[in-house]
C-alpha positions, -999 to +999 in steps of 0.1 A: +202-447-312+234-466-323+259-474-295+284-449-311+258-420-308+250-432-272+285-430-263+289-395-277+260-383-256+274-399-225+307-384-231+292-349-236+272-352-203+304-364-186+321-332-195+292-312-181+292-330-147+319-318-124+302-318-090+298-342-061+270-367-059+241-342-061+253-329-096+233-352-118+219-351-154+194-379-162+192-392-199+173-421-214+176-442-246+154-432-274+139-467-285+148-493-259+122-506-236+129-531-209+114-565-211+099-585-183+129-606-183+152-578-179+130-563-149+123-597-134+160-608-135+172-628-106+185-606-077+201-619-046+184-613-011+213-590-001+223-564-026+249-536-026+232-503-016+245-469-029+232-440-008+223-411-031+227-375-018+208-345-033+186-365-058+162-394-064+168-422-089+137-432-110+132-465-128+140-468-166+163-437-168+200-435-174+219-412-152+256-403-146+265-400-109+297-388-095+309-410-065+334-395-040+332-415-010+355-446-006+327-469+000+307-457-030+337-461-053+344-496-040+307-506-046+308-493-081+339-509-091+328-544-075+294-541-092+308-532-126+334-559-126+310-586-115+280-573-132+258-569-100+226-552-098+228-525-071+200-508-050+202-470-050+184-453-020+182-415-015+195-401+018+174-381+042+203-360+053+237-350+039+261-372+059+290-393+049+282-425+070+244-431+067+226-457+087+194-474+081+172-445+098+190-420+075+177-436+042+142-436+026+122-468+024+117-469-014+146-472-039+153-482-073+175-512-088+201-502-113+228-516-134+264-501-138+266-493-174+301-476-176+326-462-150+352-434-156+380-421-131+381-384-130+411-362-125+403-356-087+402-396-081+366-395-079+345-420-101+319-411-127+294-439-132+266-443-157+236-461-139+206-476-157+174-477-136+154-511-136+124-514-111+114-502-076+119-520-045+111-515-008+142-512+013+143-530+046+175-519+060+213-522+059+231-555+068+266-544+064+287-512+060+321-527+051+336-525+025+305-508+012+268-507+021+248-538+018+212-543+025+180-564+021+148-555+004+114-566-004+108-565-042+075-549-052+067-540-086+059-504-097+020-505-102+024-471-120+037-491-150+002-504-156-010-474-176-047-464-179-065-458-212-061-421-212-023-426-206-013-413-241-035-382-237-018-374-203+016-382-217+010-356-246-002-330-221+029-337-199+054-335-230+037-302-242+041-286-207+076-298-204+086-286-237+071-252-228+091-252-197+124-259-216+117-231-241+112-208-209+144-219-193+178-204-205+208-222-213+193-257-218+215-284-234+202-294-269+201-332-259+177-323-231+152-309-255+156-338-279+153-364-253+116-362-244+105-359-281+120-395-286+102-411-257+071-430-268+062-449-237+041-428-211+056-446-181+091-439-194+082-402-200+067-397-166+098-410-148+121-389-171+102-357-164+098-365-127+136-368-125+141-335-142+118-314-119+134-286-099+119-297-065+131-309-032+146-345-026+116-350-002+092-341-029+108-363-057+109-393-031+071-388-026+067-390-064+087-422-064+065-437-038+032-430-056+018-463-070-009-451-091+001-439-128-025-412-129-019-397-096+019-396-101+011-380-135-013-353-120+014-345-092+040-341-118+018-319-139+011-298-110+048-293-103+055-284-139+026-258-139+042-242-107+077-241-125+062-226-157+044-199-138+077-192-119+097-190-152+072-165-166+074-143-136+111-144-139+110-134-175+085-105-169+108-092-141+139-093-162+122-075-191+108-049-167+144-044-153+158-043-188+132-016-198+140+005-167+177+003-175+171+014-211+150+042-198+176+054-175+203+052-200+181+071-224+174+098-197+212+100-188+220+104-226+195+132-230+205+148-197+241+148-209+230+164-241+210+190-222+239+196-199+260+204-229+234+227-245+230+246-211+268+252-210+269+265-245+240+289-235+256+302-204+258+277-176+241+248-158+209+259-137+217+234-109+253+248-106+239+284-107+216+274-078+243+260-058+264+293-064+235+315-053+233+294-021+267+298-013+266+335-020+236+339+005+255+318+031+285+343+032+260+369+046+250+346+074+262+353+111+262+316+121+290+298+140+314+272+127+295+241+133+264+254+115+287+266+086+302+230+083+267+214+082+258+239+056+289+230+035+282+193+039+246+197+027+257+218-003+282+190-012+255+165-010+233+185-031+258+189-059+259+151-060+222+147-065+207+147-100+182+174-106+157+149-118+158+129-086+130+134-060+157+138-033+171+169-052+139+190-043+138+177-005+174+186-001+172+220-018+142+229+004+162+220+035+192+241+025+169+270+018+153+266+051+187+268+068+195+300+049+161+316+057+166+314+094+178+346+109+210+331+128+219+359+153+206+386+129+189+410+154+169+442+150+179+474+167+159+477+199+142+512+209+161+522+242+140+555+244+121+546+274+097+577+274+089+569+238+083+533+247+060+543+274+041+566+253+035+540+225+022+515+253-001+543+267-015+551+233-024+516+222-039+504+256-057+520+285-047+507+320-028+474+321-003+491+344+015+459+355+022+448+320+034+481+307+057+485+338+072+450+332+081+459+295+096+492+306+118+472+333+130+449+306+140+479+282+157+496+310+179+466+318+184+461+282+197+498+278+222+492+308+234+457+301+229+455+264+227+417+264+201+400+287+178+370+285+144+380+274+116+376+297+088+350+291+056+366+301+021+350+304-009+373+302-039+357+320-073+372+318-108+370+305-117+373+267-116+408+252-093+425+277-064+430+251-039+403+258-032+395+221-032+431+209-009+440+238+018+417+224+017+438+191+019+470+212+050+456+230+068+448+195+059+484+183+072+500+217+105+479+213+109+484+177+108+448+171+092+423+146+059+408+157+050+371+154+017+354+167+009+318+165-025+302+177-020+272+198-056+264+204-064+228+195-027+219+186-024+182+194+006+171+175+041+175+189+056+179+155+036+213+152+062+228+178+093+206+170+089+197+133+089+165+115+121+143+110+132+146+073+130+109+069+092+114+063+076+124+031+063+159+031+084+167+065+081+204+075+098+224+103+077+234+134+057+264+136+084+283+160+112+282+134+091+284+105+077+317+118+113+330+126+122+323+091+097+346+078+107+378+099+144+373+092+154+386+129+162+364+159+147+389+184+111+394+177+082+395+201+065+361+198+029+358+209+018+323+217-020+329+218-044+306+239-016+286+255-044+271+278-060+257+248-031+234+236-039+197+238-022+172+262-008+138+255-021+118+225-009+094+200+010+124+183+030+133+212+026+159+239+027+194+224+025+210+259+057+190+269+074+203+237+068+239+247+089+234+279+120+236+259+108+266+240+099+285+272+127+275+294+154+302+295+179+276+304+170+252+276+159+275+247+196+286+239+198+252+221+163+243+209+162+214+188+137+212+158+135+177+143+135+190+107+163+215+112+183+190+133+206+218+143+204+235+178+189+268+174+191+298+200+157+312+210+170+331+241+168+364+223+130+360+214+107+376+237+078+352+243+043+366+253+018+338+261-019+344+265-046+324+285-079+327+298-073+304+328-042+288+342-064+257+352-056+237+321-020+249+317+007+223+325+022+232+360+058+230+345+048+255+320+035+278+346+068+274+365+087+287+335+067+318+328+061+351+345+024+353+353+008+387+349-029+388+357-052+411+334-084+417+351-116+429+334-123+466+332-147+486+352-174+507+334-154+539+337-124+522+321-145+508+292-159+542+285-124+555+283-113+528+261-143+534+238-135+571+236-098+566+228-098+535+208-130+518+198-150+548+184-121+564+163-110+529+150-145+520+138-150+555+123-119+549+103-126+514+094-159+525+080-146+554+059-165+583+075-153+615+093-154+623+130-176+653+122-203+630+108-208+611+141-205+615+178-213+589+207-215+604+241-203+588+274-240+581+284-247+562+252-215+541+257-226+535+294-261+524+281-241+500+256-221+486+284-250+478+307-277+468+283-261+453+253-228+438+266-220+413+293-182+408+294-151+417+313-134+428+282-145+452+254-149+427+224-187+428+224-188+465+231-165+470+200-191+452+179-221+471+191-202+505+185-194+491+149-231+486+144-239+522+153-213+536+129-224+513+101-259+526+108-247+561+102-228+550+070-262+538+056-278+572+065-250+591+047-250+567+016-288+572+014-284+609+016-309+610+047-310+639+071-294+629+104-282+643+137-246+641+143-250+626+178-265+593+184-290+594+213-298+568+238-335+568+225-320+557+191-304+527+205-334+503+204-342+512+169-307+504+157-296+477+179-330+461+189-341+453+225-313+451+252-296+416+250-277+419+283-283+427+319-262+429+350-279+417+383-283+447+407-286+448+443-319+440+460-343+467+465-347+461+502-338+436+530-350+401+529-349+370+552-330+342+537-318+361+506-281+369+506-259+384+476-227+363+470-197+370+446-186+346+419-158+343+391-166+332+357-145+331+325-161+363+312-153+382+345-171+385+380-208+383+386-231+385+416-248+355+428-281+354+449-285+324+473-321+320+486-331+298+516-365+290+531-379+262+556-411+241+554-424+213+575-405+183+575-378+161+592-347+181+589-338+173+553-317+197+532-327+204+495-303+219+472-313+234+437-301+257+410-277+233+391-251+233+417-217+213+414-203+188+440-181+214+457-210+239+462-231+212+476-204+203+501-202+239+511-238+238+519-235+207+539-205+222+559-226+254+567-258+233+576-238+210+599-219+239+615-251+258+623-266+225+639-235+220+660-235+256+673-272+262+675-270+274+711-243+300+703-262+312+674-294+315+691-314+288+673-340+264+686-327+229+681-361+215+675-363+233+642-337+208+628-360+180+633-394+195+623-383+217+594-368+209+561-343+235+547-344+245+508-313+262+492-317+276+457-294+295+434-314+314+406-305+309+369-309+272+371-297+266+337-263+278+343-239+254+361-224+267+394-196+252+415-167+262+437-160+268+475-165+306+476-201+305+481-197+289+516-200+322+537-231+332+515-249+299+521-241+300+558-255+336+560-287+326+542-295+295+564-287+316+595-310+342+583-338+318+579-334+300+611-331+332+631-359+348+611-337+380+606-332+400+574-299+404+556-286+439+548-291+441+509-262+465+505-237+436+515-221+411+493-197+383+503-174+357+491-152+331+510-147+295+517-156+279+552-144+249+572-163+226+595-145+245+625-160+278+613-128+293+597-132+316+566-106+309+540-094+331+512-106+326+476-094+338+441-107+361+415-110+390+439-107+419+415-133+403+391-157+399+419-151+435+431-158+449+396-191+429+396-200+444+430-194+478+416-216+472+386-243+460+408-241+491+431-230+471+462-216+492+490-201+466+516-182+433+510-172+406+534-140+388+527-116+366+544-089+384+563-065+367+544-077+383+512-069+417+525-034+416+507-051+412+476-073+443+481-042+462+489-027+453+456-056+465+435-058+500+421-077+525+443-099+536+414-116+501+415-122+505+454-140+538+454-174+537+471-167+501+487-163+492+524-145+460+532-153+438+562-126+412+570-135+382+590-115+351+605-146+331+616-180+328+603-194+335+636-183+371+631-206+377+601-241+377+617-231+409+637-221+426+606-247+417+580-279+406+598-303+435+606-312+436+643 
């Protein structure tokens, strides 16, 4: 290249450079190669040192540098004027006054080719790299930096045999990178093509790499040509990959933008066509929503939120996924009843008639509904009660909710809470989640269109407790609290909603698993099982007519007598309710339907003798009282989830050392009751007339039949005591008696629960006398007299009173 062309290249580079020291563009002459004399020129022991910020200067390259610091300018001018060789060392940090520790240990000698003063008084200098040197440290900092060195030749200048192949690979990869990189000056594309020397090409490409100063310095410090070449190739490969990824991203973004522009253009055309045909569907939808909103009885705050959401919807494009989400939310707001109530039936006599027609018995619940209707009739606006019907399966708790709605002329809603383990089932999901939905409470209200339905929360005792999905039982506290449900907050709706006009009716088989705070918020109404007479009446009034109607035959084609129903109750069902009884009656009716369909001769009345051929052998039985008095056998009364049952406790002694053996699958509490009874008898043997030697020579065995059935609870305490006392005194127990009660070590008899169910079990077993704690007398007085007919009650305070009542003298 001629000197004139070289000057033109330098001038063009100078125009491109306008930054501080770090803004550097390296160049190299096309044909000149340094001779040994040039590289081994005489250099004094102390040389001017130019600290370089933001880059690394490699041997053999020509590079413009902008100097802005006063010391750097003074150094450059002195070196240019006196033709001095300078040492260029890169700085580790970007500071103005570097010391020895702030500079790297390997630098490059250079000559000052030309200097130019820039408009901002900085100096542009063209430097030509010579050879590497090992920097030892600074010796002076005024008027500019000076330092000493230990000259060491660059071993990388000694190229291996495959240097030309490596250089060709390097050149190809570098040219590929230049093609991928936008806005590259033409001279940078031409420069590497004219470099023939592999060592010069390596230094040139290394100076051009887009890597950190630290990484470039490590390249300069590599002594082996092949190692330095491989390192540069790896950096090039990385940069090429990055550029390819950038280009792919840019192309994808460009494609997406083109697609959006196309869709926008098509949508604008579609909008114009729709306007010509009679309006925009999106605008029509918004107008329809506004018309629906005019009919809503909501307050100003809800109205304000609705208008805000409508405005938001109008700004969303119909093709956007957010459009359908927002539209669904607004539709849900409009579907809620918002103070729209149905007209209640204030005719008390009519309401009472409806309740009596649908359900036999259940007087407490019916009376509570009549009370509420009466208050509502007088006051017009009152808080709805929150009832909880507790009783065994099949007694009509759920169907009673439907009858209440019918009697009050209200809408009926039922949701099953059994197995619900997610709080969002009650409160809903926040709308930030994909697929968010409202909770089941508000979703159900949106379907009935009224704010005052009868809402049955079925199986509230089966709701799950705390889990990773929250606590649904705790969420129900807000629903069932009259003080809080005036502003119930559903996460999806995100607007307070008034539930105070809803009449909630919860059902449960037992309160044992219900959260105590929930129990405190509800009005508990116990629904006990039915006695046989009630079941017969329910079958006559409801079960038989319903099954006749459901199976499509006439009343004149079948009749089921009270005796047959009684047989079904005692031999084919074992329950407190009537669900199983309904199923066996349905079986009888279907058998008659088959006879009619096959055109067989049949008798209208189903006889007791026909039951076994239709239903098979009896599947259930109820324990009956003992046929005579026995020593050590006592009848107890127990409560189960399907109602009351009688429970026999058997006791016997055998030779031994005073041990007590308990069998019959007894729980811990029941075992403790046996231990208490045994210890009381031992400590009061004299009073009870028992020889104390028997406790050392005899083992006591206690057994409760039906060993496969788990048994537990404290109510068998008096029964176990009586059985032990009978066997120790060898006195028989009156078989007409049954008993229940908890005992203490001092001999007190404590009250127990489930009294009504236990009394029903005693009546089924033909028991005539029942022993109870005196504190249970209030429970007996609260029971309808129909359940107590034929029973005599004996109330005791101490277990010492029991022997005189029940043991046969």
